[in-house]
Each structure stands twice: as C-alpha cells, then as structure tokens.
N, C-alpha and C positions, 0 to 999 in steps of 0.2 A: 373657394380657396384662392388667395391672391397669387399672382404670378411671382414665382421665386426662382432663384438660381441655386443649383446644387453643384458643388465642386467635389470631384472624385480625384484624390491625389494618389498616384500610382506608387511613388517611392515610399519605402517604409523606414529603413534604418537611418538614412540621411535624406532629409527633404531636399529635393531638387526642384527649383522653380520651373514651372511649365511642364513638369512631368505629370500631366493631369488631363482630365476631361471636364469641361464646364458645360453644364446642361441647363437649358432654359426653354421650356415649351418643347417644340419639335427640333430645336437646334442643339448641336453638339460641337463644341470647339475642342479639338484634340491637339495636345502639345502646343497650345497657344497660337496655332497657325492654320490647321486644317478645319474647315467648317463643313458640317453635314446637316442636311434637312432629313431627319429620319422619317418624317411623314411620307416623303417621296422616295427615299433611299434607305430602307431599313438596314441594309447590309453595310452602309457607310462606305460606298465605293467611289462616289463622285464628290470630290472636294469642290465646294461652291464658294470658297472664301473670296475669290476675286469678284464674284458677282454680288456679294453682300458685305461690303466693307463696313457698313454701319452696324451690322450684327456682330461682326468680329470685334469692332471697337467696343461695343457695349459689353460683350462677354469677357473681353480682356480687362476692362475696367472692373467688372464684378470680381474677376479673379484677383486683380491687384488689391482690391479692398479686402478680400478674404485673406490674402497672403500677408498684408500689413497687420491684420488682426492676430496673426499667430504669435507675434512677439509680445502681445499684451496678456498672455495667459501665464 
C-alpha cells in the first residue's frame, strides 16, 4: 500500500479550515499546528511540531491540496 495522507475534518455544518487532523504514517497534525508521533506517543500528549518543521510543512501542504479540491465537487 503506498504512503498516503488522510484528512479527518471535524466541523460538520460549516467547514472551518484547519478544524482537522491530517494523518500520514505515524504522524498526526492537529488543527494545522500540533504535531504528534503516535508511534512514540499514542495518547498525543507531546507536541513535537517545533522539532519536525519539515513534517508540519508536508502535512500542511497535503491539507491545502485537499482543501482546494473541495471547491471542485
């Protein structure tokens, strides 16, 4: 199975940008800012975004691409 990104959008009635979790492998980007490595921290208690800006950037880009695609349906 190829590496892929999953977006879980929390808001229902009115879509709010970044009200989401972006999942790729062991990484979880929550609300566009908080990054968790669930392999090491299953409870998602330690935000490691500052230590992994490259991962944050990639997951934010994945979300932006997903968000942009919403207007095309």
